C-alpha positions in Angstrom: 0.1 -0.1 0.0 1.7 3.4 -1.1 -0.8 5.8 0.3 -1.5 5.4 4.1 -3.5 8.0 6.5 -3.4 7.7 10.2 -6.5 8.7 12.5 -5.2 9.3 15.8 -8.2 11.8 17.0 -9.5 9.6 19.9 -6.3 7.8 20.8 -5.9 6.8 24.5 -2.7 7.8 26.0 0.2 6.8 23.7 3.6 6.8 25.0 6.3 8.8 23.5 10.1 8.7 24.0 13.1 9.6 21.8 12.3 6.8 19.6 8.8 8.1 18.5 5.7 6.2 19.0 6.6 3.3 21.3 2.8 2.1 21.1 3.9 0.4 17.8 7.9 0.7 17.3 7.0 1.4 13.7 8.0 4.8 14.0 11.5 6.0 15.0 13.6 9.2 15.4 13.2 10.5 11.7 9.8 12.1 11.9 9.9 14.5 9.0 6.8 17.0 8.4 6.6 17.9 4.9 6.5 21.8 5.6 10.3 21.9 7.1 13.2 19.8 6.1 15.9 21.7 8.3 15.6 23.1 11.6 13.2 22.9 14.2 9.4 22.5 13.4 6.3 21.5 15.5 3.1 19.7 14.6 0.3 18.0 16.0 -1.4 14.5 15.4 -4.8 14.4 17.2 -3.6 15.1 21.0 0.1 14.7 20.4 2.3 17.5 19.8 6.0 17.3 18.3 9.0 19.4 18.1 11.3 18.1 15.5 15.1 19.5 14.8 16.4 17.9 11.7 20.1 18.3 11.5 22.3 17.1 8.5 24.2 13.9 9.1 27.0 13.0 6.9 28.8 10.2 8.4 27.2 7.5 6.2 25.6 5.8 9.1 22.8 3.0 8.1 19.3 4.0 7.8 17.0 3.0 10.8 15.5 -0.3 10.1 12.0 1.0 10.7 12.1 4.6 9.4 13.3 6.4 6.2 16.0 9.0 6.9 15.1 11.5 4.0 17.9 13.3 2.7 20.1 11.8 5.3 18.8 14.2 8.0 18.9 13.1 11.7 15.6 14.1 13.5 15.5 14.5 17.3 11.9 13.9 18.8 10.3 15.1 21.6 6.5 14.9 22.5 4.0 15.3 25.4 0.6 13.4 25.7 -2.1 15.7 27.4 -0.8 15.5 30.7 -0.5 11.7 31.1 3.1 11.6 32.5 6.4 13.0 31.3 7.1 11.4 27.6 4.3 9.2 28.3 6.0 7.1 31.1 2.5 6.4 32.8 0.5 5.6 29.8 -1.7 2.8 29.9 -1.1 -0.4 27.9 -3.4 -0.8 24.5 -4.5 -4.2 23.2 -4.3 -4.1 19.2 -6.0 -5.9 16.6 -4.2 -6.5 13.2 -6.3 -7.1 10.2 -4.9 -9.5 7.7 -2.8 -12.8 7.3 0.2 -12.4 5.1 3.7 -11.5 5.6 3.0 -8.1 6.0 0.7 -8.4 8.9 3.3 -10.7 10.6 5.8 -8.3 10.5 3.3 -5.8 12.1 2.6 -8.3 14.8 6.2 -9.0 15.4 7.0 -5.1 16.0 3.6 -4.4 17.9 4.2 -7.3 20.4 7.6 -5.9 21.4 6.2 -2.6 22.3 6.2 -1.8 26.1 2.8 0.2 25.7 1.3 -2.9 24.0 -0.9 -5.3 26.3 -1.6 -7.7 23.7 -2.0 -8.4 19.9 -4.6 -10.1 17.9 -4.6 -10.9 14.4 -7.4 -11.7 12.3 -7.5 -14.1 10.5 -3.7 -14.4 11.0 -1.8 -17.4 9.9 0.4 -20.7 11.0 3.4 -18.5 11.0 2.0 -15.9 13.3 0.4 -18.3 15.5 3.4 -20.4 15.8 5.8 -17.4 16.5 3.6 -16.3 19.6 3.5 -12.6 18.2 -0.1 -12.6 18.3 -3.0 -14.7 18.9 -4.8 -15.4 15.6 -8.6 -15.1 15.3 -9.3 -17.2 12.1 -13.0 -17.2 12.6 -13.4 -13.3 12.7 -15.0 -12.0 9.4 -13.0 -9.0 8.6 -15.2 -8.4 5.5 -17.9 -7.4 8.2 -17.4 -4.1 10.0 -20.0 -4.9 12.6 -18.3 -8.3 13.4 -14.9 -6.6 13.8 -16.4 -3.6 15.8 -18.1 -6.2 18.0 -14.9 -8.0 18.8 -13.1 -4.7 19.7 -15.5 -3.8 22.2 -15.6 -7.4 23.7 -12.0 -7.6 24.1 -11.2 -3.8 24.8 -9.2 -3.2 21.7 -7.6 0.0 21.7 -6.0 0.2 18.3 -6.7 -1.4 14.9 -4.2 -1.6 12.3 -5.5 -2.5 8.9 -3.4 -4.3 6.4 -4.9 -5.6 3.3 -6.4 -3.3 0.5 -9.8 -4.8 0.1 -11.4 -4.2 3.6 -9.9 -0.5 3.4 -11.5 -0.1 0.1 -14.8 -1.4 1.4 -14.7 1.2 4.1 -13.6 -0.9 7.5 -11.3 2.1 8.5 -14.2 4.5 8.1 -16.5 2.2 10.0 -14.2 1.9 13.1 -13.5 5.6 13.3 -17.3 6.2 13.3 -17.6 3.7 16.0 -15.1 5.5 18.2 -12.1 2.8 17.7 -8.8 4.3 16.9 -7.6 3.1 13.4 -4.5 3.1 11.6 -5.5 2.8 7.9 -6.7 4.9 5.0 -10.5 5.7 4.7 -12.3 4.4 1.8 -11.9 7.5 0.0 -8.2 7.4 0.2 -7.9 3.7 -0.4 -9.8 4.4 -3.7 -6.0 5.3 -5.1 -5.1 1.8 -4.6 -8.9 0.2 -5.4 -9.0 1.6 -8.9 -5.9 2.1 -11.1 -8.1 4.3 -13.4 -9.0 6.5 -10.5 -5.5 6.9 -9.5 -4.8 7.9 -13.2 -7.2 10.5 -13.2 -6.0 12.1 -10.0 -2.4 12.3 -11.4 -3.8 13.8 -14.7 -5.8 16.4 -12.5 -2.8 17.4 -10.3 -0.2 17.3 -12.9 1.6 14.2 -11.2 3.9 12.5 -13.7 2.6 9.1 -15.0 2.9 6.7 -17.7 0.6 7.3 -20.9 -2.5 5.4 -20.8 -6.1 4.8 -21.9 -9.0 3.1 -19.9 -11.3 0.3 -21.7 -14.0 -1.9 -20.9 -14.5 -3.1 -24.9 -11.9 -5.6 -25.8 -11.9 -4.7 -29.5 -11.3 -0.9 -28.7 -8.3 -2.1 -26.5 -6.9 -4.2 -29.0 -6.8 -1.4 -31.6 -5.4 1.1 -29.3 -2.7 -1.6 -28.5 -2.0 -2.1 -32.3 -1.5 1.6 -32.6 0.9 1.9 -29.6 3.0 -1.3 -30.3 4.9 -3.7 -27.7 6.0 -3.8 -25.2 2.9 -2.4 -23.4 1.3 -3.0 -20.1 -2.3 -4.1 -19.3 -3.6 -3.7 -16.0 -7.0 -4.8 -14.4 -8.7 -1.7 -12.9 -9.6 -3.1 -9.7 -8.1 -5.2 -6.8 -6.5 -8.5 -8.1 -4.4 -9.4 -5.2 -1.2 -8.0 -7.0 -1.8 -10.4 -10.0 -3.6 -8.1 -12.4 -0.7 -6.7 -14.3 0.5 -7.9 -17.6 3.7 -6.7 -18.9 3.4 -7.8 -22.5 6.5 -7.9 -24.7 4.4 -8.7 -27.7 1.0 -7.8 -29.4 -0.1 -11.2 -29.1 0.5 -11.5 -25.5 -1.2 -8.1 -24.9 -4.2 -9.2 -26.6 -4.3 -12.4 -24.8 -4.4 -10.4 -21.7 -7.1 -8.2 -23.0 -9.3 -11.2 -23.6 -8.6 -12.7 -20.2 -9.5 -9.7 -18.4 -12.3 -8.5 -20.3 -13.9 -11.4 -22.4 -12.9 -14.4 -20.0 -13.5 -12.5 -16.6 -10.1 -13.6 -15.1 -10.4 -11.3 -12.4 -14.1 -11.0 -12.0 -15.4 -7.6 -11.4 -11.9 -6.2 -11.0 -11.0 -6.9 -14.4 -14.3 -5.6 -16.1 -12.3 -2.3 -16.8 -8.7 -2.4 -17.8 -5.9 0.5 -18.0 -3.6 -0.1 -21.2 -0.2 1.7 -20.0 2.9 2.9 -21.7 5.7 0.5 -21.1 8.3 2.1 -18.7 11.7 0.4 -18.3 13.8 0.7 -15.1 13.5 0.2 -11.2 10.2 0.3 -9.4 10.0 1.2 -5.8 7.3 1.8 -3.1 7.8 5.1 -1.0 5.7 5.1 2.2 4.6 8.2 4.1 2.1 8.9 6.9 -0.1 11.6 6.1 -3.1 13.3 7.8 -3.9 16.2 5.1 -1.5 18.6 6.4 1.8 16.7 7.6 3.7 14.0 5.6 6.0 11.8 7.7 8.4 9.6 5.4 9.1 6.1 6.3 11.0 3.5 4.4 11.1 2.7 0.9 10.8 -0.8 -0.4 10.9 -3.1 -3.7 8.8 -6.1 -4.3 10.1 -9.5 -5.8 7.2 -9.4 -8.2 8.0 -11.7 -11.1 7.7 -15.3 -10.6 11.2 -16.3 -12.3 14.8 -15.5 -11.6 16.1 -12.8 -13.4 12.9 -10.7 -13.4 11.2 -13.2 -15.9 7.7 -14.7 -16.2 4.3 -13.3 -14.9 3.9 -10.9 -11.9 2.9 -12.4 -8.7 1.3 -10.7 -5.7 4.7 -10.3 -4.1 7.2 -13.0 -2.9 8.8 -10.8 -0.2 10.4 -7.6 -0.4 13.7 -5.7 0.6 14.6 -2.1 1.5 16.6 -0.1 -0.6 19.4 0.5 1.8 21.8 3.3 1.1 24.9 4.4 3.0 
């Protein structure tokens, strides 16, 4: 997920120390508001207020394993939490529910469980690896497609924070419903998640605001799509518009392969409703990476960049997968 928002408007007593939000240990000392890159600056997230002093660091030290040090800047963070102790030392411990069951959620559970302000971690549905590791208590029977079921679980077990991983429940509005129910939630609203849920929507946003993006056209008719492909030539990229678990993209090196992808999506319905509309996109050669940031509409806090192992074969060959692991683009 490349676009993420955080809602902390009703967050109960988060602990702050020199390493950032110790309630998750996912945020370290490189908070960097978008409005100020050098010198001291202040900003607030819900009830939390921060003062950040960004100072150049040229000693070539490694990046933090859980935070992106933008422009090699070292940040010093101090914070206060509405009178609940100095640097959150008396903050109460929080029960956390992680939504999802993949490697991403295992990593989240691993970090959250090690927080001194985390009382317990549930993961729904979770997986056998998470369960065996003891990083969380898995709840395989919780229906994460049902907001009412998730809300009921949170109220029954006193969950103080929900962290939503997968795109599908975010697009369907799980974060919206949790926030409306007064349950602090980490994850974008359905409106923001539409950037991931529809490639055509994301492209129109890029067009509207002048964000550079590959040349493209959107189609729901197979014949029209094939005609456009013949005009543009190969290589060319065919994408299912909706969510397809990371598998809805074909990088076609020949016209024949491109037309087969069009038929698979628009005629044969390989991806169901997610593929009833496709985006035919210019082929761009080079490295692809995801850059992550926390945003609240006014501030942007950069985190890590990462790169997926996407193609199924060695040497970046074969069809795209949903991702078979990822690595951080470390720089010295």
